[in-house]
KOLROPA-213748 format. One record per residue: residue number from 1; residue in three letters; y, z negated, x negated of N, C-alpha, C in turn. Coordinates in steps of 0.001 Angstrom, whole numbers, plus 500000, padded with zeros to 6 digits. Layout:
+------+------+--------+--------+--------+--------+--------+--------+--------+--------+--------+
: zafi : paro :    n_v :    n_w :    n_u :   ca_v :   ca_w :   ca_u :    c_v :    c_w :    c_u :
+------+------+--------+--------+--------+--------+--------+--------+--------+--------+--------+
:  NUM :  ALA :      Y :      Z :      X :      Y :      Z :      X :      Y :      Z :      X :
...
+------+------+--------+--------+--------+--------+--------+--------+--------+--------+--------+
END
This chain:
+------+------+--------+--------+--------+--------+--------+--------+--------+--------+--------+
: zafi : paro :    n_v :    n_w :    n_u :   ca_v :   ca_w :   ca_u :    c_v :    c_w :    c_u :
+------+------+--------+--------+--------+--------+--------+--------+--------+--------+--------+
:    1 :  MET : 848046 : 637827 : 524117 : 848136 : 637571 : 522464 : 846803 : 636885 : 521766 :
:    2 :  THR : 845956 : 637524 : 520892 : 845134 : 636812 : 520458 : 844910 : 635467 : 519670 :
:    3 :  GLN : 843984 : 635384 : 519473 : 843940 : 633854 : 518840 : 844561 : 634166 : 517123 :
:    4 :  SER : 843967 : 635259 : 516736 : 844707 : 635236 : 515160 : 845920 : 635526 : 515369 :
:    5 :  GLU : 846693 : 635780 : 516112 : 848356 : 636289 : 516340 : 849045 : 634736 : 516330 :
:    6 :  TYR : 848586 : 634104 : 517372 : 848838 : 632543 : 517368 : 848988 : 632209 : 516482 :
:    7 :  ASN : 847820 : 631987 : 515370 : 847839 : 631097 : 514263 : 848856 : 631813 : 513129 :
:    8 :  TYR : 848633 : 633222 : 513228 : 849544 : 633768 : 512506 : 851113 : 633138 : 512692 :
:    9 :  ASP : 851323 : 633202 : 513768 : 852985 : 632667 : 514248 : 853034 : 631104 : 514017 :
:   10 :  ASP : 851750 : 630123 : 514009 : 852019 : 628824 : 513651 : 852279 : 628724 : 512212 :
:   11 :  LEU : 851336 : 629244 : 511518 : 851498 : 629334 : 510012 : 852704 : 629868 : 509760 :
:   12 :  ILE : 853707 : 630783 : 510145 : 854925 : 631184 : 509649 : 855890 : 630164 : 510246 :
:   13 :  ARG : 855713 : 629468 : 511152 : 856542 : 628436 : 511487 : 856385 : 627453 : 510932 :
:   14 :  SER : 855411 : 626918 : 510611 : 854855 : 625770 : 509779 : 855595 : 625992 : 508548 :
:   15 :  SER : 855300 : 627168 : 507827 : 855960 : 627526 : 506654 : 857250 : 627730 : 506281 :
:   16 :  GLN : 858419 : 628109 : 507330 : 859610 : 627826 : 507284 : 859913 : 626374 : 507617 :
:   17 :  THR : 859354 : 625581 : 508409 : 859729 : 624200 : 508742 : 859604 : 623523 : 507224 :
:   18 :  TYR : 858140 : 623770 : 506499 : 857997 : 623110 : 505080 : 858970 : 623615 : 504357 :
:   19 :  LYS : 859658 : 624863 : 504398 : 860617 : 625350 : 503266 : 861846 : 624596 : 503975 :
:   20 :  THR : 862408 : 624150 : 504881 : 863361 : 623813 : 505197 : 863615 : 622214 : 505048 :
:   21 :  ALA : 862204 : 621889 : 505050 : 862136 : 620500 : 504929 : 862285 : 620053 : 503467 :
:   22 :  LYS : 861693 : 620844 : 502757 : 861812 : 620866 : 501159 : 863054 : 621069 : 500806 :
:   23 :  ASP : 863898 : 622074 : 501335 : 865352 : 622258 : 500608 : 865734 : 620864 : 501283 :
:   24 :  ASP : 866012 : 620360 : 502033 : 867065 : 619153 : 502659 : 866702 : 618026 : 501875 :
:   25 :  ARG : 865437 : 617822 : 501362 : 864833 : 616869 : 500129 : 865456 : 616981 : 499039 :
:   26 :  TYR : 865357 : 618476 : 498522 : 866209 : 618900 : 497174 : 867661 : 618775 : 497442 :
:   27 :  LYS : 868331 : 618658 : 497952 : 869961 : 618960 : 498291 : 870119 : 617109 : 498454 :
:   28 :  GLU : 869077 : 616194 : 499133 : 869517 : 614937 : 499456 : 869278 : 614347 : 498076 :
:   29 :  SER : 868332 : 614603 : 497092 : 867755 : 613949 : 495875 : 869078 : 614574 : 495006 :
:   30 :  SER : 869671 : 615823 : 494921 : 870689 : 616607 : 494129 : 871909 : 615423 : 494487 :
:   31 :  LYS : 872198 : 614797 : 495630 : 873218 : 614508 : 495993 : 872997 : 613299 : 495284 :
:   32 :  ASP : 871783 : 612332 : 495488 : 871609 : 610972 : 494927 : 871823 : 611169 : 493295 :
:   33 :  LYS : 871535 : 612109 : 492378 : 871414 : 612419 : 491084 : 872889 : 612079 : 491025 :
:   34 :  LEU : 874040 : 612947 : 491534 : 875156 : 613235 : 491194 : 875902 : 611630 : 491567 :
:   35 :  TYR : 875628 : 611254 : 492301 : 876373 : 609882 : 492644 : 875780 : 608813 : 491467 :
:   36 :  LYS : 874447 : 608782 : 491197 : 874304 : 607936 : 490236 : 875080 : 608583 : 488603 :
:   37 :  ILE : 875215 : 609778 : 488291 : 875788 : 609906 : 487148 : 877432 : 609607 : 487296 :
:   38 :  ALA : 877754 : 609917 : 488359 : 879290 : 609653 : 488500 : 879546 : 607870 : 488572 :
:   39 :  LYS : 878714 : 607521 : 489527 : 878674 : 605681 : 489293 : 878334 : 605221 : 488041 :
:   40 :  LYS : 877738 : 605831 : 487112 : 877802 : 605281 : 485798 : 879119 : 605649 : 484974 :
:   41 :  LYS : 879286 : 606785 : 484959 : 880809 : 607236 : 484256 : 881832 : 606479 : 484722 :
:   42 :  ILE : 881539 : 605910 : 486279 : 882984 : 605007 : 486665 : 882696 : 603507 : 485668 :
:   43 :  GLU : 881582 : 603410 : 485708 : 881426 : 601932 : 485655 : 881780 : 601793 : 483771 :
:   44 :  THR : 881423 : 602805 : 483445 : 881489 : 603013 : 481919 : 882840 : 603010 : 481531 :
:   45 :  THR : 883693 : 603998 : 482067 : 884911 : 603825 : 482084 : 885622 : 602380 : 482520 :
:   46 :  MET : 885395 : 601540 : 483228 : 885644 : 600435 : 483201 : 885514 : 599345 : 482415 :
:   47 :  ILE : 883960 : 599533 : 482198 : 883685 : 598526 : 480877 : 884245 : 598865 : 479399 :
:   48 :  GLY : 884351 : 600136 : 479408 : 885054 : 600587 : 477977 : 886375 : 600200 : 478113 :
:   49 :  ALA : 887408 : 600321 : 479156 : 888710 : 599858 : 479314 : 888967 : 598429 : 479047 :
:   50 :  LEU : 887777 : 597264 : 479813 : 888011 : 596068 : 479418 : 887526 : 595734 : 477868 :
:   51 :  SER : 886810 : 596436 : 477259 : 886294 : 596415 : 475995 : 887421 : 596898 : 474585 :
:   52 :  THR : 888449 : 597454 : 475243 : 889461 : 598179 : 474472 : 890667 : 596755 : 474610 :
:   53 :  VAL : 890838 : 596339 : 475924 : 891568 : 595103 : 475951 : 891338 : 593925 : 475261 :
:   54 :  GLU : 890256 : 593979 : 474887 : 889652 : 592524 : 474439 : 889809 : 592835 : 472954 :
:   55 :  LYS : 889538 : 593998 : 472748 : 889381 : 594464 : 471071 : 890617 : 594274 : 470805 :
:   56 :  HIS : 891700 : 594667 : 471173 : 893329 : 594362 : 470771 : 893905 : 593333 : 471426 :
:   57 :  LEU : 893638 : 592710 : 472196 : 894456 : 591669 : 472526 : 893549 : 590098 : 472512 :
:   58 :  GLY : 892263 : 590403 : 472355 : 891437 : 589572 : 472623 : 891870 : 587978 : 471672 :
:   59 :  PHE : 892564 : 588319 : 470526 : 892957 : 587376 : 469460 : 893838 : 586333 : 470326 :
:   60 :  LEU : 894816 : 586613 : 471630 : 895370 : 585968 : 472100 : 894647 : 584751 : 472707 :
:   61 :  TRP : 893442 : 585121 : 472979 : 892766 : 583846 : 473663 : 891576 : 583361 : 472877 :
:   62 :  GLY : 891429 : 583908 : 471699 : 890421 : 583194 : 470768 : 889164 : 584058 : 471224 :
:   63 :  HIS : 889262 : 585552 : 471381 : 888400 : 585940 : 471870 : 886896 : 586048 : 471091 :
:   64 :  ASP : 887261 : 585867 : 469690 : 886170 : 586070 : 468655 : 885641 : 584793 : 467944 :
:   65 :  SER : 886507 : 583883 : 468223 : 886624 : 582802 : 467622 : 885696 : 581623 : 468325 :
:   66 :  GLN : 885227 : 580783 : 467313 : 884234 : 579799 : 467761 : 884805 : 578405 : 468158 :
:   67 :  GLU : 886169 : 578378 : 467697 : 886906 : 577191 : 468127 : 887361 : 576656 : 469295 :
:   68 :  GLU : 887688 : 575796 : 469600 : 887992 : 575302 : 470950 : 889547 : 576020 : 471057 :
:   69 :  LEU : 889644 : 576587 : 472465 : 890927 : 576914 : 473019 : 892043 : 575784 : 473008 :
:   70 :  SER : 893357 : 576675 : 472479 : 894476 : 575399 : 472887 : 894605 : 575927 : 474294 :
:   71 :  PRO : 895661 : 575208 : 474646 : 896089 : 575395 : 476072 : 896638 : 576498 : 476513 :
:   72 :  GLU : 897621 : 577390 : 475289 : 898220 : 578495 : 475494 : 896922 : 579523 : 475643 :
:   73 :  GLU : 896249 : 579467 : 474545 : 894931 : 580470 : 474746 : 894210 : 580389 : 476002 :
:   74 :  GLN : 893913 : 579283 : 476502 : 893131 : 579216 : 477978 : 894017 : 579559 : 478998 :
:   75 :  HIS : 895106 : 579783 : 479168 : 896159 : 580117 : 479837 : 895792 : 581449 : 479964 :
:   76 :  ILE : 896033 : 582145 : 478860 : 895959 : 583794 : 478506 : 894673 : 583985 : 479044 :
:   77 :  LYS : 893596 : 583602 : 478405 : 892264 : 583667 : 478931 : 892141 : 583747 : 480526 :
:   78 :  SER : 892461 : 582736 : 481024 : 892463 : 582971 : 482659 : 893245 : 583981 : 482995 :
:   79 :  ILE : 894346 : 584641 : 482576 : 894931 : 585783 : 482950 : 894306 : 586531 : 482634 :
:   80 :  TYR : 893726 : 586911 : 481738 : 892767 : 588178 : 481370 : 891770 : 588109 : 482243 :
:   81 :  ASP : 890554 : 587068 : 482435 : 889686 : 586998 : 483789 : 890354 : 587369 : 484713 :
:   82 :  MET : 891529 : 587052 : 485259 : 892153 : 587576 : 486608 : 892234 : 588989 : 486304 :
:   83 :  ILE : 892731 : 589620 : 485455 : 892956 : 591118 : 485287 : 891435 : 591479 : 485604 :
:   84 :  ARG : 890718 : 591020 : 484486 : 889223 : 591569 : 484588 : 888565 : 591762 : 485974 :
:   85 :  SER : 888957 : 590449 : 486482 : 887868 : 590881 : 487979 : 888681 : 591822 : 488659 :
:   86 :  GLU : 890382 : 591951 : 488656 : 890636 : 592854 : 489648 : 890266 : 594378 : 489291 :
:   87 :  ILE : 890202 : 594552 : 487849 : 889978 : 596045 : 487403 : 888332 : 596138 : 488196 :
:   88 :  LEU : 887377 : 595465 : 487711 : 885835 : 595563 : 488377 : 886275 : 595626 : 489859 :
:   89 :  ASP : 887135 : 594742 : 490420 : 886687 : 595109 : 492169 : 887277 : 596419 : 492283 :
:   90 :  LYS : 888176 : 596803 : 491623 : 888876 : 598201 : 492078 : 887831 : 599233 : 491427 :
:   91 :  GLY : 887486 : 599043 : 490385 : 886306 : 600300 : 490223 : 885164 : 600136 : 490951 :
:   92 :  ASN : 884644 : 599196 : 491633 : 883580 : 599236 : 492461 : 883957 : 599802 : 493630 :
:   93 :  SER : 885502 : 599282 : 494104 : 885704 : 599784 : 495250 : 886055 : 601414 : 495421 :
:   94 :  GLN : 886140 : 601865 : 494420 : 886386 : 603635 : 494416 : 884869 : 603850 : 494055 :
:   95 :  ILE : 883708 : 603493 : 493587 : 882151 : 603675 : 493697 : 882107 : 603378 : 494910 :
:   96 :  ARG : 881860 : 602779 : 495862 : 882144 : 602641 : 497346 : 882712 : 603817 : 497934 :
:   97 :  ASN : 883668 : 603932 : 497691 : 884337 : 605426 : 497844 : 884137 : 606661 : 497894 :
:   98 :  LEU : 883417 : 607036 : 496539 : 882846 : 607940 : 496181 : 881640 : 607951 : 496812 :
:   99 :  GLU : 880638 : 606919 : 497105 : 879405 : 607446 : 498018 : 879877 : 607623 : 499347 :
:  100 :  SER : 881073 : 607244 : 500038 : 881541 : 607668 : 501623 : 881857 : 608729 : 501312 :
:  101 :  GLU : 882738 : 609449 : 500510 : 883071 : 611120 : 499974 : 882158 : 611979 : 499969 :
:  102 :  MET : 880968 : 611336 : 499376 : 880275 : 612321 : 498963 : 879227 : 612985 : 500291 :
:  103 :  SER : 879080 : 611796 : 501287 : 878528 : 611886 : 502221 : 878721 : 612919 : 503162 :
:  104 :  HIS : 880294 : 613458 : 502776 : 880733 : 614729 : 503894 : 880470 : 616091 : 502931 :
:  105 :  TYR : 879425 : 615754 : 502258 : 879181 : 617126 : 501580 : 877694 : 617528 : 501360 :
:  106 :  GLU : 877466 : 618724 : 501410 : 875983 : 619229 : 500788 : 876242 : 619863 : 499413 :
:  107 :  ILE : 875275 : 618993 : 498706 : 875294 : 619335 : 497185 : 873693 : 619593 : 496977 :
:  108 :  LYS : 873814 : 620638 : 496002 : 872310 : 621513 : 495242 : 872688 : 621402 : 493889 :
:  109 :  TRP : 871958 : 620843 : 493224 : 872010 : 620860 : 491947 : 871523 : 622145 : 491488 :
:  110 :  LEU : 872414 : 622742 : 490627 : 871899 : 624181 : 489922 : 870659 : 624377 : 489081 :
:  111 :  ARG : 870118 : 623294 : 488496 : 869309 : 622859 : 487430 : 870140 : 623610 : 485961 :
:  112 :  TYR : 869354 : 623426 : 484890 : 869361 : 624333 : 483937 : 868563 : 625613 : 484075 :
:  113 :  HIS : 869160 : 626677 : 483392 : 868561 : 627998 : 483150 : 868546 : 628493 : 481997 :
:  114 :  MET : 867707 : 628938 : 481213 : 867445 : 629280 : 480259 : 866785 : 630621 : 479974 :
:  115 :  ASN : 867447 : 632021 : 479758 : 866934 : 633321 : 479535 : 866310 : 633283 : 478087 :
:  116 :  LEU : 865243 : 633791 : 478346 : 864441 : 633995 : 477128 : 864054 : 635371 : 476734 :
:  117 :  PRO : 864813 : 635853 : 475825 : 864152 : 637431 : 475592 : 862911 : 637673 : 475472 :
:  118 :  LEU : 862366 : 638775 : 476249 : 861199 : 639430 : 475859 : 861100 : 640471 : 475316 :
:  119 :  MET : 860373 : 640948 : 474377 : 860034 : 641805 : 473269 : 858570 : 642409 : 473527 :
:  120 :  SER : 858579 : 643679 : 473842 : 857274 : 644339 : 474275 : 857085 : 645039 : 473035 :
:  121 :  MET : 855659 : 644802 : 472634 : 855115 : 645415 : 471442 : 853985 : 646387 : 471799 :
:  122 :  ASP : 853876 : 646988 : 471211 : 853004 : 648038 : 471615 : 851729 : 648076 : 470285 :
:  123 :  LEU : 850800 : 647652 : 470791 : 850066 : 647367 : 469535 : 849271 : 648597 : 468585 :
:  124 :  LYS : 849309 : 649413 : 468949 : 848845 : 650566 : 468750 : 850334 : 651251 : 467340 :
:  125 :  GLU : 851247 : 650918 : 467745 : 852234 : 651505 : 467183 : 852401 : 650275 : 465790 :
:  126 :  GLU : 851894 : 649031 : 466153 : 852025 : 647786 : 464964 : 850911 : 648184 : 464046 :
:  127 :  THR : 849516 : 648782 : 464485 : 848481 : 649129 : 463775 : 848647 : 650209 : 462996 :
:  128 :  THR : 849359 : 651332 : 463318 : 849413 : 652533 : 462956 : 850530 : 652361 : 461558 :
:  129 :  ASN : 851445 : 651398 : 461833 : 852652 : 651166 : 461181 : 852057 : 650280 : 459834 :
:  130 :  GLY : 851256 : 649646 : 460097 : 850442 : 648820 : 459070 : 849891 : 649620 : 458308 :
:  131 :  GLU : 849128 : 650675 : 458544 : 848384 : 651157 : 457835 : 848975 : 652152 : 456777 :
:  132 :  ASP : 850223 : 652580 : 457006 : 850991 : 653721 : 456004 : 850892 : 653020 : 454743 :
+------+------+--------+--------+--------+--------+--------+--------+--------+--------+--------+
END
């Protein structure tokens, strides 16, 4: 083999290595992107659920009140705080499970695609049509 054949083989090999590494990085970033989106959706669901409970049942523990809580309201508030803590713990546990589960998958974001129609215009036709 000549020197140029060796260089060509090295070039092909390095090109393939580069493409493989680039594809691996893309798949990893796709997985990270999906994880962040899914994590945010789980967190939004947890916080939204807690917000709904506070909105509809918050009067039981003086949620929007500036007054001192009565002993009954303090008791209900402590129960709510325990429920809130459990909901957040379970949601965070599911987020960790999601991350663990996603490690078993190869994920590739398909990106957004938009096909734009192309119209060919013949300049001769345009100029002759305009002169009529």
